[in-house]
C-alpha positions as CSV (number, residue, x, y, z in Angstrom):
1,M,0.0,0.0,0.0
2,A,2.9,2.3,0.7
3,C,4.3,1.6,-2.8
4,F,0.9,2.2,-4.3
5,C,0.5,5.6,-2.6
6,L,4.1,6.5,-3.6
7,G,3.2,5.6,-7.2
8,V,0.1,7.8,-7.2
9,F,2.1,10.7,-5.7
10,L,4.8,10.3,-8.4
11,V,2.2,10.2,-11.2
12,G,0.7,13.5,-9.9
13,L,4.1,15.0,-9.5
14,L,5.1,14.1,-13.1
15,Q,1.8,15.4,-14.4
16,V,2.5,18.8,-12.8
17,A,6.0,18.7,-14.2
18,G,4.5,18.5,-17.7
19,F,5.9,15.2,-18.9
20,K,4.0,14.1,-22.0
21,A,3.5,10.5,-21.0
22,F,1.9,11.6,-17.7
23,K,-0.4,14.5,-19.0
24,S,-3.5,12.4,-18.9
25,P,-4.5,9.5,-16.5
26,D,-4.6,7.1,-19.4
27,G,-1.1,8.2,-20.7
28,F,1.3,5.3,-21.0
29,G,3.7,6.6,-18.3
30,A,0.9,7.2,-15.8
31,L,-0.6,3.8,-16.6
32,L,2.7,2.0,-16.2
33,L,3.7,3.6,-13.0
34,A,0.2,3.2,-11.4
35,T,0.0,-0.5,-12.2
36,L,3.6,-1.4,-11.4
37,S,3.4,0.5,-8.0
38,F,0.9,-2.1,-6.8
39,Q,0.7,-5.4,-8.7
40,G,4.2,-4.9,-10.2
41,V,5.9,-4.3,-6.9
42,T,4.1,-7.3,-5.5
43,W,6.2,-9.5,-7.7
44,V,9.3,-8.1,-6.0
45,L,7.8,-8.5,-2.6
46,I,6.9,-12.1,-3.3
47,Y,10.5,-13.0,-3.7
48,F,11.4,-11.5,-0.2
49,F,8.3,-13.0,1.4
50,L,9.3,-16.5,0.2
51,R,12.9,-16.0,1.1
52,Y,12.0,-14.8,4.6
53,H,9.7,-17.8,5.2
54,Q,12.2,-20.2,3.5
55,V,9.6,-21.5,1.1
56,R,10.2,-22.2,-2.6
57,G,8.0,-20.5,-5.1
58,R,7.5,-23.8,-6.9
59,E,5.8,-25.3,-3.8
60,I,3.5,-22.3,-3.3
61,F,2.4,-22.0,-6.9
62,G,2.2,-25.8,-7.4
63,L,4.8,-25.9,-10.1
64,S,6.6,-29.0,-8.7
65,G,3.6,-31.3,-8.7
66,P,2.5,-33.8,-11.4
67,R,-1.1,-32.6,-11.5
68,W,-0.8,-29.9,-14.2
69,L,-3.6,-31.3,-16.4
70,H,-6.0,-31.7,-13.4
71,V,-5.3,-28.2,-12.2
72,L,-5.7,-26.8,-15.7
73,F,-9.0,-28.7,-16.1
74,L,-10.4,-27.3,-12.8
75,A,-9.3,-23.8,-13.7
76,F,-10.9,-24.0,-17.2
77,L,-14.1,-25.5,-15.7
78,T,-14.4,-22.8,-13.1
79,V,-14.0,-20.0,-15.8
80,L,-16.6,-21.8,-18.0
81,V,-19.1,-21.6,-15.2
82,M,-18.1,-18.3,-13.6
83,F,-17.7,-16.1,-16.7
84,P,-21.4,-16.2,-17.8
85,T,-22.4,-16.1,-14.1
86,T,-20.5,-12.9,-13.5
87,Q,-21.8,-11.4,-16.7
88,W,-25.4,-12.1,-15.5
89,L,-24.6,-10.7,-12.0
90,Q,-23.1,-7.5,-13.5
91,Q,-26.1,-6.9,-15.7
92,G,-28.3,-7.4,-12.6
93,S,-26.2,-4.9,-10.6
94,I,-26.4,-2.4,-13.4
95,F,-30.2,-2.8,-13.6
96,V,-30.5,-2.3,-9.8
97,M,-28.2,0.7,-9.8
98,E,-30.1,2.4,-12.6
99,K,-33.4,1.8,-10.8
100,I,-32.2,3.6,-7.7
101,G,-30.8,6.5,-9.7
102,W,-27.1,5.5,-9.4
103,P,-25.9,5.2,-13.0
104,P,-22.8,3.0,-13.1
105,E,-19.5,4.3,-14.6
106,E,-17.6,2.4,-17.2
107,E,-15.2,-0.1,-15.6
108,T,-11.7,1.4,-15.2
109,A,-10.0,-1.4,-17.1
110,V,-12.5,-1.2,-20.0
111,A,-12.1,2.6,-20.1
112,L,-8.3,2.3,-20.3
113,L,-8.5,-0.3,-23.1
114,A,-11.0,1.9,-25.0
115,A,-8.8,5.0,-24.6
116,A,-5.6,3.2,-25.6
117,K,-4.3,4.7,-28.8
118,S,-0.9,3.0,-29.2
119,W,-0.4,-0.6,-29.8
120,W,2.2,-0.9,-27.0
121,T,-0.3,0.4,-24.5
122,R,-2.7,-2.3,-25.6
123,V,0.0,-5.0,-25.5
124,Y,1.0,-3.9,-22.0
125,L,-2.6,-3.9,-20.7
126,G,-3.0,-7.4,-22.1
127,V,0.2,-8.7,-20.4
128,F,-0.9,-6.9,-17.2
129,A,-4.3,-8.5,-17.3
130,V,-3.2,-12.0,-18.2
131,I,0.1,-12.4,-16.3
132,I,1.1,-9.6,-13.9
133,A,-2.3,-9.0,-12.1
134,P,-3.4,-12.6,-11.7
135,V,-0.1,-13.7,-10.0
136,A,0.1,-10.6,-7.8
137,E,-3.6,-10.5,-6.7
138,E,-3.8,-14.3,-6.1
139,F,-0.7,-14.3,-4.0
140,I,-2.0,-11.4,-1.9
141,F,-5.6,-12.6,-1.4
142,R,-5.5,-16.4,-1.7
143,G,-1.9,-16.9,-0.8
144,V,-1.4,-14.6,2.2
145,L,-4.6,-12.8,3.5
146,Y,-7.0,-15.7,3.2
147,P,-4.9,-18.4,5.1
148,F,-3.7,-15.7,7.6
149,V,-7.2,-14.7,8.6
150,K,-8.3,-18.3,8.6
151,Q,-5.5,-19.4,10.9
152,L,-6.6,-16.7,13.3
153,G,-9.6,-18.9,14.0
154,S,-12.2,-17.2,11.8
155,P,-12.7,-19.2,8.5
156,R,-16.0,-17.3,7.8
157,S,-14.3,-13.9,8.1
158,A,-11.5,-15.2,5.8
159,L,-13.9,-16.4,3.2
160,F,-16.3,-13.5,3.1
161,G,-14.1,-10.6,4.4
162,V,-11.0,-11.2,2.3
163,N,-13.0,-11.8,-0.8
164,A,-15.1,-8.7,-0.2
165,I,-11.9,-6.7,-0.1
166,F,-10.8,-8.3,-3.3
167,A,-14.0,-7.1,-5.0
168,L,-13.9,-3.6,-3.5
169,I,-10.3,-2.8,-4.5
170,H,-11.2,-2.9,-8.2
171,M,-13.3,0.3,-7.4
172,D,-16.2,-0.5,-9.7
173,A,-19.6,-0.5,-8.0
174,A,-21.3,-2.6,-10.7
175,A,-18.6,-5.2,-10.5
176,V,-18.5,-5.7,-6.7
177,V,-21.1,-8.5,-6.7
178,P,-19.7,-10.5,-9.7
179,L,-16.1,-10.1,-8.5
180,F,-17.1,-11.3,-5.0
181,A,-18.7,-14.4,-6.6
182,L,-15.5,-14.9,-8.7
183,A,-13.3,-14.5,-5.6
184,L,-15.4,-17.2,-3.8
185,A,-14.8,-19.6,-6.8
186,L,-11.1,-18.8,-6.8
187,T,-10.9,-19.5,-3.0
188,W,-12.7,-22.9,-3.6
189,L,-10.0,-23.7,-6.2
190,Y,-7.3,-22.8,-3.8
191,E,-8.8,-25.0,-1.1
192,R,-9.4,-27.9,-3.6
193,T,-5.8,-27.9,-5.0
194,D,-3.9,-26.6,-1.9
195,N,-1.7,-24.3,-4.1
196,L,-2.0,-21.1,-6.1
197,L,-1.6,-22.5,-9.6
198,A,-5.3,-23.2,-10.1
199,P,-6.6,-19.8,-9.0
200,V,-3.9,-18.0,-10.9
201,L,-4.7,-19.9,-14.1
202,A,-8.4,-19.4,-13.6
203,H,-7.9,-15.6,-12.9
204,S,-5.8,-15.4,-16.0
205,L,-8.3,-17.3,-18.2
206,F,-11.1,-15.2,-16.8
207,N,-9.3,-12.0,-17.9
208,I,-8.5,-13.5,-21.3
209,A,-12.2,-14.2,-21.8
210,G,-12.9,-10.5,-20.8
211,L,-10.4,-9.2,-23.3
212,I,-11.8,-11.3,-26.1
213,E,-15.3,-10.2,-25.2
214,F,-14.2,-6.5,-25.2
215,Y,-12.5,-6.7,-28.6
216,F,-15.4,-8.5,-30.2
217,A,-17.9,-6.1,-28.7
218,K,-15.8,-3.2,-29.9
């Protein structure tokens, strides 16, 4: 969180300084610094976390086991069920929000993709959505926070509280309910396989499905 706040501060500072890549919030420099200051720096912190606890990354992420096909099948099956489910939940959320006079704003990720004018910005957003974000977010929420809260003696708080935070940090009111449902499914995957490979793969496949839907819709 400290790194994220520092990143936001630097983006604002560079905007005031007049750097071209930081003039608008969707400029490539602002986008790069904002994303790397949270999910990007998590990749660095993962290394120190594993080293401090003397655990190998292959064990945490399930890369040393022989169950690749089984894990991939579970991840694919989860996305096959959850992608249409989250779409339905999001449409329901939008309907309810409009009925109560709270028109939803366009999702941040979608707005950034739509505003991206350069091909390298689109490529970076694709790499971020498919690789950088799934690994970082699954490590934080399923790998660290969920088992930590669960070990404190509150499995229910771990299941609902941590997954609610996961949904809220995306800062999209219409997506809170569908993301919460997705987070529950990712937690089930984590519990079922006892490693992070399955939820990371499912998270990545879910984002790929979202990117495909976005470009076809566009």
